[in-house]
TORMARNU-972461 format. One line per field, with one value per residue: residue in three letters; chain; x negated, z, y of N, C-alpha, C, O in turn; residue number from 1. Coordinates in steps of 0.1 Angstrom, whole numbers, plus 5000, padded with zeros to 4 digits. Layout:
BEGIN
resn = c(ALA, ...)
chain = c(A, ...)
n_x = c(X, ...)
n_z = c(Z, ...)
n_y = c(Y, ...)
ca_x = c(X, ...)
ca_z = c(Z, ...)
ca_y = c(Y, ...)
c_x = c(X, ...)
c_z = c(Z, ...)
c_y = c(Y, ...)
o_x = c(X, ...)
o_z = c(Z, ...)
o_y = c(Y, ...)
resi = c(NUM, ...)
REM end
This chain:
BEGIN
resn = c(MET, GLY, ASP, GLY, ARG, ASP, GLY, GLN, SER, VAL, ARG, VAL, THR, ILE, GLY, GLY, GLU, GLU, TYR, LEU, LEU, ARG, ALA, ASN, VAL, GLU, ALA, ASP, TYR, THR, LEU, ARG, CYS, ALA, ARG, LEU, VAL, ASP, GLU, ARG, LEU, ARG, GLU, VAL, ARG, ALA, ARG, ALA, GLY, ALA, LEU, GLU, SER, HIS, LYS, ALA, ALA, ILE, LEU, ALA, ALA, LEU, SER, LEU, ALA, ASP, ASP, LEU, PHE, ARG, LEU, GLU, GLU, GLU, LEU, LYS, GLY, GLU, ARG, GLU, ALA, ALA, ARG, ARG, ARG, LEU, ALA, GLU, LEU, THR, SER, ALA, LEU, GLU, ARG, ALA, LEU, GLU, GLY, GLY, GLU, GLY, SER, PRO, ARG, GLN, ALA, SER, PRO, PRO, ARG, ARG, PRO, PRO, GLY, ARG, ARG, GLU, ALA, GLY, PRO, GLU, ALA, THR, ASP, GLY, ASP, LEU, GLY, PRO, PRO, GLU, THR, ASP, PRO, GLN, THR, ARG, LEU, LEU)
chain = c(A, A, A, A, A, A, A, A, A, A, A, A, A, A, A, A, A, A, A, A, A, A, A, A, A, A, A, A, A, A, A, A, A, A, A, A, A, A, A, A, A, A, A, A, A, A, A, A, A, A, A, A, A, A, A, A, A, A, A, A, A, A, A, A, A, A, A, A, A, A, A, A, A, A, A, A, A, A, A, A, A, A, A, A, A, A, A, A, A, A, A, A, A, A, A, A, A, A, A, A, A, A, A, A, A, A, A, A, A, A, A, A, A, A, A, A, A, A, A, A, A, A, A, A, A, A, A, A, A, A, A, A, A, A, A, A, A, A, A, A)
n_x = c(4992, 4979, 4949, 4930, 4926, 4931, 4964, 4999, 5015, 5039, 5067, 5080, 5104, 5102, 5115, 5125, 5105, 5085, 5064, 5036, 5027, 5001, 4998, 4988, 5008, 5041, 5062, 5088, 5085, 5070, 5088, 5108, 5094, 5089, 5116, 5124, 5107, 5117, 5144, 5140, 5128, 5149, 5167, 5153, 5153, 5180, 5186, 5169, 5172, 5164, 5132, 5097, 5083, 5059, 5059, 5083, 5077, 5056, 5071, 5088, 5069, 5060, 5084, 5087, 5064, 5070, 5092, 5077, 5059, 5077, 5089, 5067, 5061, 5084, 5082, 5059, 5068, 5087, 5071, 5056, 5076, 5084, 5059, 5059, 5082, 5075, 5054, 5068, 5085, 5065, 5053, 5074, 5079, 5055, 5057, 5079, 5069, 5050, 5066, 5070, 5081, 5111, 5115, 5136, 5161, 5158, 5174, 5206, 5220, 5244, 5279, 5303, 5335, 5363, 5372, 5358, 5331, 5297, 5282, 5272, 5256, 5277, 5300, 5331, 5350, 5373, 5365, 5352, 5371, 5395, 5395, 5412, 5446, 5454, 5463, 5446, 5420, 5415, 5402, 5376)
n_z = c(5000, 4996, 4993, 5012, 5026, 5054, 5066, 5069, 5099, 5104, 5120, 5119, 5117, 5114, 5110, 5135, 5151, 5161, 5144, 5140, 5113, 5092, 5064, 5032, 5017, 5011, 5039, 5035, 5014, 5026, 5045, 5029, 5017, 5040, 5047, 5026, 5030, 5055, 5048, 5031, 5047, 5065, 5047, 5042, 5066, 5070, 5051, 5057, 5083, 5117, 5121, 5124, 5131, 5117, 5096, 5083, 5075, 5056, 5036, 5029, 5019, 4997, 4982, 4976, 4960, 4939, 4927, 4919, 4900, 4881, 4873, 4862, 4840, 4825, 4820, 4805, 4782, 4774, 4767, 4746, 4727, 4723, 4711, 4688, 4675, 4673, 4655, 4632, 4627, 4622, 4599, 4581, 4580, 4570, 4544, 4534, 4533, 4514, 4493, 4486, 4482, 4497, 4508, 4520, 4498, 4480, 4494, 4483, 4473, 4494, 4489, 4474, 4482, 4459, 4438, 4450, 4446, 4444, 4458, 4437, 4412, 4393, 4408, 4423, 4449, 4451, 4444, 4466, 4484, 4503, 4500, 4474, 4481, 4478, 4492, 4490, 4486, 4508, 4529, 4521)
n_y = c(4988, 5012, 5032, 5029, 5052, 5073, 5077, 5083, 5073, 5049, 5035, 5003, 4977, 4942, 4911, 4912, 4921, 4948, 4970, 4992, 5009, 5021, 5041, 5054, 5065, 5079, 5080, 5070, 5052, 5033, 5024, 5013, 4992, 4977, 4971, 4955, 4932, 4924, 4918, 4897, 4878, 4874, 4862, 4838, 4826, 4822, 4803, 4782, 4776, 4768, 4778, 4781, 4813, 4821, 4803, 4810, 4835, 4830, 4816, 4837, 4855, 4840, 4838, 4866, 4869, 4852, 4866, 4889, 4878, 4868, 4892, 4905, 4888, 4892, 4919, 4919, 4904, 4923, 4945, 4933, 4929, 4956, 4965, 4950, 4960, 4987, 4984, 4975, 4997, 5016, 5006, 5006, 5034, 5043, 5031, 5044, 5070, 5067, 5061, 5036, 5002, 4993, 5017, 5044, 5057, 5088, 5115, 5127, 5158, 5174, 5167, 5189, 5199, 5194, 5220, 5240, 5263, 5269, 5298, 5323, 5345, 5347, 5340, 5348, 5364, 5349, 5324, 5313, 5306, 5286, 5250, 5231, 5223, 5197, 5167, 5145, 5156, 5171, 5158, 5153)
ca_x = c(5000, 4971, 4935, 4921, 4924, 4940, 4977, 5010, 5019, 5053, 5071, 5090, 5108, 5102, 5117, 5128, 5092, 5081, 5050, 5032, 5019, 4995, 4997, 4985, 5019, 5052, 5068, 5100, 5081, 5066, 5100, 5115, 5086, 5093, 5130, 5125, 5102, 5126, 5155, 5136, 5126, 5163, 5173, 5147, 5157, 5194, 5186, 5160, 5176, 5154, 5119, 5088, 5081, 5048, 5063, 5093, 5069, 5050, 5081, 5093, 5059, 5061, 5095, 5084, 5054, 5077, 5098, 5067, 5054, 5087, 5091, 5055, 5063, 5095, 5077, 5050, 5077, 5094, 5060, 5053, 5087, 5083, 5048, 5063, 5092, 5068, 5046, 5078, 5089, 5054, 5052, 5086, 5077, 5044, 5062, 5088, 5061, 5043, 5075, 5069, 5092, 5117, 5117, 5149, 5162, 5158, 5187, 5211, 5225, 5257, 5289, 5312, 5350, 5368, 5379, 5348, 5319, 5286, 5281, 5261, 5259, 5290, 5311, 5340, 5355, 5384, 5358, 5347, 5382, 5397, 5395, 5426, 5454, 5458, 5460, 5435, 5408, 5413, 5393, 5363)
ca_z = c(5000, 4996, 4989, 5024, 5033, 5065, 5061, 5079, 5107, 5103, 5129, 5112, 5123, 5105, 5117, 5150, 5157, 5157, 5139, 5136, 5100, 5087, 5050, 5026, 5008, 5018, 5049, 5030, 5006, 5035, 5051, 5018, 5016, 5052, 5047, 5017, 5036, 5065, 5042, 5025, 5058, 5070, 5038, 5043, 5079, 5069, 5043, 5062, 5097, 5127, 5114, 5131, 5125, 5107, 5084, 5076, 5069, 5045, 5027, 5025, 5010, 4985, 4974, 4970, 4950, 4928, 4921, 4913, 4888, 4872, 4866, 4854, 4828, 4818, 4815, 4794, 4771, 4769, 4760, 4733, 4718, 4720, 4703, 4675, 4669, 4669, 4643, 4621, 4624, 4617, 4586, 4573, 4578, 4560, 4530, 4530, 4530, 4501, 4482, 4482, 4482, 4510, 4514, 4517, 4485, 4482, 4498, 4473, 4479, 4500, 4480, 4477, 4480, 4446, 4439, 4456, 4438, 4451, 4456, 4427, 4406, 4386, 4417, 4428, 4462, 4450, 4442, 4478, 4493, 4509, 4489, 4470, 4491, 4474, 4504, 4488, 4486, 4520, 4538, 4515)
ca_y = c(5000, 5024, 5030, 5028, 5065, 5075, 5083, 5085, 5062, 5046, 5024, 4995, 4964, 4931, 4899, 4915, 4926, 4962, 4973, 5006, 5008, 5034, 5039, 5066, 5068, 5085, 5071, 5064, 5041, 5023, 5019, 5005, 4979, 4969, 4966, 4944, 4921, 4920, 4913, 4884, 4870, 4870, 4852, 4826, 4820, 4818, 4791, 4772, 4773, 4770, 4777, 4789, 4826, 4822, 4795, 4818, 4846, 4824, 4814, 4850, 4861, 4832, 4843, 4879, 4867, 4846, 4877, 4897, 4872, 4867, 4905, 4907, 4881, 4899, 4931, 4915, 4902, 4936, 4952, 4927, 4932, 4970, 4966, 4945, 4969, 4999, 4980, 4974, 5010, 5023, 5001, 5011, 5048, 5044, 5027, 5055, 5082, 5064, 5060, 5022, 4992, 4993, 5030, 5049, 5065, 5103, 5120, 5135, 5170, 5171, 5170, 5200, 5195, 5199, 5234, 5250, 5265, 5276, 5313, 5327, 5358, 5347, 5337, 5359, 5361, 5338, 5311, 5308, 5304, 5273, 5240, 5229, 5217, 5183, 5159, 5135, 5163, 5178, 5150, 5152)
c_x = c(4991, 4957, 4926, 4920, 4934, 4953, 4986, 5012, 5034, 5057, 5082, 5093, 5109, 5104, 5119, 5116, 5089, 5066, 5048, 5022, 5013, 4993, 4994, 4996, 5030, 5058, 5080, 5096, 5077, 5078, 5108, 5107, 5090, 5106, 5132, 5119, 5111, 5138, 5152, 5134, 5139, 5169, 5166, 5151, 5171, 5195, 5180, 5164, 5165, 5140, 5109, 5085, 5070, 5052, 5074, 5087, 5062, 5060, 5087, 5082, 5058, 5072, 5093, 5074, 5060, 5085, 5089, 5062, 5064, 5089, 5079, 5056, 5074, 5090, 5067, 5058, 5083, 5083, 5057, 5064, 5087, 5071, 5052, 5073, 5085, 5060, 5056, 5082, 5078, 5052, 5062, 5084, 5066, 5049, 5070, 5080, 5054, 5052, 5075, 5081, 5098, 5119, 5130, 5149, 5162, 5172, 5193, 5218, 5239, 5268, 5299, 5326, 5354, 5374, 5369, 5337, 5309, 5286, 5270, 5265, 5273, 5302, 5319, 5345, 5366, 5378, 5354, 5359, 5384, 5398, 5410, 5433, 5459, 5454, 5448, 5421, 5405, 5402, 5379, 5354)
c_z = c(5000, 4992, 5001, 5031, 5044, 5060, 5072, 5086, 5107, 5112, 5121, 5120, 5112, 5113, 5131, 5157, 5152, 5154, 5137, 5124, 5097, 5072, 5044, 5015, 5017, 5027, 5043, 5021, 5016, 5042, 5041, 5017, 5028, 5052, 5037, 5023, 5047, 5060, 5037, 5036, 5064, 5061, 5039, 5055, 5078, 5061, 5049, 5077, 5107, 5121, 5122, 5123, 5114, 5094, 5076, 5069, 5056, 5033, 5020, 5015, 4997, 4976, 4968, 4959, 4938, 4920, 4913, 4900, 4877, 4865, 4859, 4841, 4819, 4813, 4804, 4781, 4764, 4761, 4747, 4723, 4714, 4709, 4688, 4668, 4665, 4656, 4631, 4617, 4617, 4602, 4576, 4571, 4569, 4546, 4525, 4526, 4517, 4490, 4478, 4484, 4496, 4516, 4511, 4505, 4489, 4484, 4487, 4480, 4484, 4489, 4484, 4475, 4466, 4448, 4445, 4446, 4446, 4448, 4446, 4421, 4399, 4395, 4421, 4442, 4462, 4449, 4455, 4488, 4497, 4497, 4485, 4481, 4488, 4486, 4502, 4489, 4499, 4530, 4533, 4520)
c_y = c(5012, 5021, 5031, 5041, 5065, 5081, 5084, 5072, 5061, 5034, 5017, 4983, 4953, 4919, 4901, 4919, 4940, 4963, 4988, 5004, 5021, 5031, 5053, 5070, 5074, 5075, 5064, 5052, 5029, 5016, 5010, 4992, 4971, 4963, 4954, 4932, 4916, 4913, 4899, 4874, 4865, 4860, 4838, 4819, 4815, 4805, 4779, 4768, 4776, 4768, 4786, 4802, 4826, 4814, 4803, 4830, 4842, 4822, 4827, 4856, 4853, 4836, 4857, 4877, 4861, 4857, 4886, 4891, 4871, 4881, 4909, 4901, 4888, 4911, 4929, 4912, 4914, 4945, 4947, 4930, 4947, 4972, 4961, 4954, 4981, 4996, 4980, 4988, 5018, 5019, 5006, 5027, 5051, 5041, 5038, 5067, 5080, 5063, 5045, 5014, 4993, 5007, 5035, 5058, 5080, 5107, 5129, 5147, 5167, 5175, 5181, 5195, 5200, 5212, 5244, 5251, 5271, 5290, 5315, 5340, 5358, 5344, 5350, 5355, 5349, 5324, 5305, 5305, 5289, 5263, 5238, 5221, 5203, 5174, 5149, 5143, 5169, 5170, 5149, 5162)
o_x = c(4996, 4954, 4914, 4914, 4944, 4952, 4982, 5011, 5041, 5050, 5092, 5086, 5117, 5097, 5115, 5117, 5091, 5058, 5057, 5011, 5020, 4987, 4998, 4993, 5029, 5058, 5082, 5103, 5081, 5078, 5113, 5114, 5092, 5109, 5139, 5125, 5113, 5142, 5160, 5137, 5141, 5176, 5173, 5154, 5175, 5203, 5185, 5160, 5157, 5137, 5113, 5085, 5073, 5049, 5074, 5091, 5062, 5057, 5090, 5085, 5056, 5071, 5097, 5075, 5056, 5084, 5092, 5062, 5062, 5091, 5080, 5053, 5073, 5094, 5067, 5054, 5084, 5086, 5055, 5061, 5089, 5072, 5049, 5071, 5087, 5059, 5053, 5082, 5080, 5049, 5059, 5086, 5067, 5045, 5070, 5083, 5052, 5048, 5079, 5092, 5091, 5124, 5136, 5139, 5165, 5181, 5185, 5222, 5246, 5266, 5303, 5328, 5348, 5380, 5372, 5333, 5312, 5290, 5259, 5275, 5279, 5314, 5313, 5343, 5366, 5384, 5352, 5356, 5375, 5401, 5419, 5427, 5468, 5442, 5440, 5411, 5394, 5396, 5371, 5342)
o_z = c(5004, 4988, 4999, 5042, 5045, 5052, 5084, 5081, 5109, 5111, 5117, 5129, 5102, 5122, 5139, 5169, 5140, 5160, 5132, 5126, 5099, 5068, 5050, 5005, 5029, 5024, 5046, 5021, 5014, 5043, 5045, 5016, 5027, 5057, 5039, 5021, 5047, 5065, 5039, 5034, 5068, 5065, 5037, 5055, 5084, 5064, 5048, 5082, 5105, 5116, 5127, 5111, 5103, 5083, 5063, 5058, 5046, 5022, 5009, 5005, 4987, 4964, 4957, 4948, 4927, 4908, 4902, 4890, 4866, 4853, 4849, 4831, 4807, 4801, 4794, 4771, 4752, 4751, 4737, 4711, 4702, 4700, 4678, 4656, 4654, 4647, 4620, 4605, 4608, 4593, 4565, 4560, 4560, 4536, 4514, 4515, 4509, 4478, 4466, 4488, 4506, 4527, 4501, 4501, 4501, 4477, 4481, 4492, 4479, 4481, 4496, 4466, 4461, 4459, 4445, 4439, 4456, 4437, 4448, 4424, 4399, 4390, 4423, 4446, 4471, 4452, 4456, 4500, 4494, 4486, 4492, 4489, 4495, 4491, 4511, 4492, 4501, 4538, 4540, 4516)
o_y = c(5023, 5010, 5033, 5041, 5058, 5090, 5084, 5061, 5071, 5023, 5023, 4979, 4955, 4916, 4892, 4921, 4943, 4957, 4995, 4999, 5031, 5022, 5063, 5077, 5075, 5063, 5052, 5042, 5018, 5003, 5000, 4981, 4959, 4952, 4945, 4921, 4903, 4903, 4889, 4862, 4854, 4850, 4828, 4807, 4805, 4796, 4768, 4757, 4785, 4757, 4797, 4802, 4831, 4818, 4803, 4834, 4849, 4825, 4828, 4861, 4859, 4837, 4859, 4884, 4864, 4858, 4890, 4898, 4873, 4881, 4916, 4907, 4888, 4915, 4937, 4917, 4916, 4951, 4954, 4932, 4950, 4980, 4968, 4957, 4986, 5005, 4985, 4991, 5026, 5027, 5010, 5031, 5059, 5048, 5042, 5073, 5090, 5062, 5042, 5020, 4993, 5008, 5031, 5065, 5084, 5103, 5137, 5147, 5158, 5184, 5182, 5187, 5211, 5215, 5256, 5241, 5278, 5294, 5310, 5345, 5369, 5345, 5361, 5343, 5342, 5314, 5293, 5303, 5281, 5266, 5242, 5215, 5198, 5175, 5146, 5137, 5173, 5177, 5142, 5162)
resi = c(1, 2, 3, 4, 5, 6, 7, 8, 9, 10, 11, 12, 13, 14, 15, 16, 17, 18, 19, 20, 21, 22, 23, 24, 25, 26, 27, 28, 29, 30, 31, 32, 33, 34, 35, 36, 37, 38, 39, 40, 41, 42, 43, 44, 45, 46, 47, 48, 49, 50, 51, 52, 53, 54, 55, 56, 57, 58, 59, 60, 61, 62, 63, 64, 65, 66, 67, 68, 69, 70, 71, 72, 73, 74, 75, 76, 77, 78, 79, 80, 81, 82, 83, 84, 85, 86, 87, 88, 89, 90, 91, 92, 93, 94, 95, 96, 97, 98, 99, 100, 101, 102, 103, 104, 105, 106, 107, 108, 109, 110, 111, 112, 113, 114, 115, 116, 117, 118, 119, 120, 121, 122, 123, 124, 125, 126, 127, 128, 129, 130, 131, 132, 133, 134, 135, 136, 137, 138, 139, 140)
REM end
């Protein structure tokens, strides 16, 4: 929970025993860690029944280590999937920029609704009015 520097002292209870811990992290973090260990210890004791304290502590530690290793493996898989996806997207972007196969087609200019003309030197105010009121063209 730290790098060996002197830090805050925090009083915690784990397995019904009180401990004074010194850590170089925020007190809230130390309390969260202690609560997690206490909770896991309670779970082990509830499942295993009457068990010596040190054996319950070892089983709780093994359970937490199992969680850690499973999460590390899951994270490793997520990172690998993200790297693969990034490589796919990078390749697709490079092909698109080079105009190669698989690149998206050049975007065409937006369509104007029928009855509208672009403003230009020959346009009049009437040309820029609302589109025709034909129901089929109103949604375009």
